[in-house]
C-alpha positions in Angstrom: 2.3 34.3 -5.0 1.9 34.8 -1.2 1.4 32.2 1.4 -1.6 33.2 3.4 -3.0 32.0 6.8 -5.5 29.8 4.9 -2.8 28.1 3.0 -0.9 27.2 6.2 -4.2 25.8 7.6 -4.5 23.6 4.4 -1.0 22.4 4.8 -1.6 21.4 8.4 -4.8 19.6 7.5 -3.3 17.8 4.5 -0.4 16.4 6.6 -2.9 15.4 9.3 -5.0 13.3 6.9 -2.2 11.8 4.7 -0.3 8.7 5.4 3.4 9.4 5.1 6.1 6.8 5.8 8.4 7.6 8.8 11.6 7.6 6.6 10.1 10.5 4.5 8.9 12.3 7.7 12.4 12.1 9.2 14.2 13.3 6.1 11.9 16.2 5.7 12.2 17.1 9.3 16.0 17.0 9.0 15.8 19.6 6.1 13.2 21.6 8.0 15.8 22.3 10.7 17.8 24.5 8.4 16.8 28.2 8.0 18.4 28.6 4.5 18.1 32.3 4.4 20.2 32.8 7.6 22.7 30.3 6.4 23.4 32.4 3.3 25.1 34.8 5.6 27.7 32.3 6.8 29.4 30.7 3.8 32.2 29.3 5.9 29.8 26.6 7.2 27.1 26.7 4.6 28.5 27.3 1.1 26.0 28.5 -1.5 26.1 25.2 -3.4 25.1 23.3 -0.3 22.3 25.7 0.5 20.9 25.4 -3.1 21.2 21.6 -2.9 19.3 21.4 0.4 16.6 23.7 -0.9 16.0 21.5 -4.0 15.9 18.3 -1.9 13.4 19.9 0.4 11.2 21.1 -2.4 11.4 17.7 -4.2 10.3 15.8 -1.0 7.3 18.2 -0.6 6.4 17.8 -4.3 6.1 14.0 -3.7 3.8 14.6 -0.8 1.7 17.4 -2.2 0.1 16.8 -5.6 -1.8 18.9 -8.1 -4.9 17.8 -6.3 -3.9 20.3 -3.6 -3.3 23.4 -5.8 -3.3 25.9 -3.0 -0.2 24.1 -1.7 1.3 22.6 -4.8 1.5 26.0 -6.5 4.2 27.1 -4.1 6.4 24.1 -5.0 6.3 24.3 -8.8 9.1 26.8 -9.2 12.1 28.0 -7.2 10.7 31.5 -7.1 7.4 30.4 -5.6 9.2 28.1 -3.2 11.1 31.1 -1.8 7.8 32.3 -0.3 7.0 28.9 1.1 10.4 28.7 2.6 10.1 32.1 4.3 6.6 31.6 5.7 6.5 27.9 6.4 10.0 26.6 6.9 11.7 29.7 8.3 9.0 30.2 10.9 9.2 26.6 12.3 5.7 25.8 11.0 6.9 22.8 8.9 8.8 21.4 11.9 5.8 21.7 14.1 3.6 20.0 11.6 6.1 17.1 11.2 6.4 16.6 15.0 2.6 16.6 15.3 2.4 14.0 12.5 4.9 11.7 14.1 3.2 12.1 17.5 -0.1 11.0 15.9 1.6 7.7 14.8 2.4 7.3 18.5 -1.2 7.9 19.5 -0.7 11.4 20.8 -2.7 14.3 19.5 -0.8 17.6 19.2 -2.3 20.9 18.2 -0.1 22.9 15.8 -0.1 26.6 16.7 0.3 29.0 13.8 0.6 32.2 15.9 1.2 31.9 19.6 3.9 32.3 22.2 4.5 28.5 21.9 4.6 26.1 19.0 2.5 23.1 19.9 0.0 22.0 22.6 -0.7 18.6 24.0 -3.2 18.1 26.9 -2.7 21.8 27.9 1.1 21.4 27.9 2.9 24.2 26.0 5.7 23.0 23.7 8.5 25.2 22.4 10.5 24.0 19.4 14.0 25.2 18.7 16.1 24.3 15.7 19.8 24.1 16.4 22.6 23.6 13.8 25.7 25.2 15.3 24.6 25.7 18.9 25.7 29.3 18.7 22.2 30.6 19.6 21.2 28.0 22.2 21.7 30.2 25.2 19.7 33.1 23.7 16.9 30.8 22.8 16.8 29.2 26.3 16.7 32.6 28.1 13.9 33.8 25.8 11.9 30.7 26.5 12.4 31.0 30.3 11.2 34.6 30.1 7.9 33.5 28.7 6.9 30.7 31.0 4.4 31.0 33.9 4.6 29.0 37.1 1.1 27.6 36.8 1.5 26.1 33.3 3.4 23.1 32.1 6.0 23.3 29.3 8.3 21.0 27.2 11.3 22.7 25.7 12.2 20.7 22.5 15.6 21.2 20.9 16.1 19.4 17.6 19.7 19.7 16.6 21.7 18.6 13.5 24.5 19.6 11.2 24.9 19.8 7.4 28.1 17.9 7.1 28.6 14.5 5.4 30.6 13.0 8.3 31.4 9.8 6.3 33.5 11.9 4.0 35.3 13.6 6.9 35.7 10.4 8.9 35.7 7.5 6.4 36.6 4.7 8.9 33.6 3.0 10.5 35.3 2.6 13.8 36.3 6.2 14.1 32.8 7.3 12.9 31.3 5.3 15.7 33.5 7.0 18.3 32.6 10.4 16.8 28.9 9.6 17.0 29.3 8.7 20.7 31.1 12.0 21.2 28.2 14.0 19.6 25.7 12.1 21.7 27.6 13.2 24.9 27.6 16.8 23.7 23.9 16.7 23.1 23.2 15.1 26.5 25.3 17.6 28.3 22.8 20.3 27.5 20.3 18.6 29.8 22.2 20.2 32.7 20.0 23.3 32.1 17.0 21.2 33.2 18.7 20.3 36.4 19.9 23.8 37.1 16.4 25.3 36.5 14.9 22.6 38.7 11.4 23.6 37.8 8.8 20.8 37.9 6.6 22.4 35.3 9.5 22.6 32.7 10.8 19.5 31.0 13.5 19.2 28.3 13.7 17.1 25.2 17.0 17.5 23.3 17.7 15.2 20.4 20.1 14.9 17.5 18.5 14.3 14.1 20.3 12.3 11.4 19.1 12.7 7.9 18.5 9.0 7.6 17.5 8.4 11.2 20.6 6.2 11.8 21.5 4.9 15.3 18.2 6.1 16.7 18.9 9.8 15.9 15.5 10.4 14.4 12.2 12.3 14.6 10.6 9.2 15.9 13.0 9.0 18.8 12.5 12.7 19.5 8.8 12.3 19.6 9.0 9.2 21.8 10.8 11.3 24.3 8.1 14.0 24.0 5.6 11.3 24.7 7.4 10.2 27.8 7.6 13.8 29.1 3.9 14.2 28.6 3.2 11.1 30.5 5.4 12.3 33.4 3.2 15.4 33.7 0.2 13.1 34.1 1.8 10.9 36.7 
């Protein structure tokens, strides 16, 4: 079974008209940041058992959202084989991440258009938004330079970087005090990447870089990311 353009349109519409709690949105967004097929090539960081577990958790969340009343979507979730196609065409292409950002922004009163095929991923009030998923930061510079090559001086852009990691930090750093120190360290690393915005010094390009925790702890959530997007949109209007 193949995922077609019409199926993706149905997915976008269904998310748009369905009430989904923010905890579920955040957790699904967290899993959407992982491109499982590329991770299979790097078993040092992403062992096969973890990849399989993440896939199943993603599929199970989607099955709770999409029911048999939406057969054109639900059929891709019934089996692992069918889910592979969904994973390739919807998750691996950032489509799911775009949809979830759009949904969260709608809860903040901001209408975002999800682009299925375009140079950029979302649009808000004629502002082009580029979404990049980062898990190990190894491709950050390549993504940034490709983005800069695409922009035009007359248009406005927001470069959104949603970053995370697959590790259960509580098992690595069990003491709460040390975990708090580690989280602050990660926060500083994330914020250090805003230097690119200062160096570019282009008024029509704004950056939103956020760390996403699976459970949205300490404000590291899809909601926080979208609130920052909302603020950047407002700055363009000021």
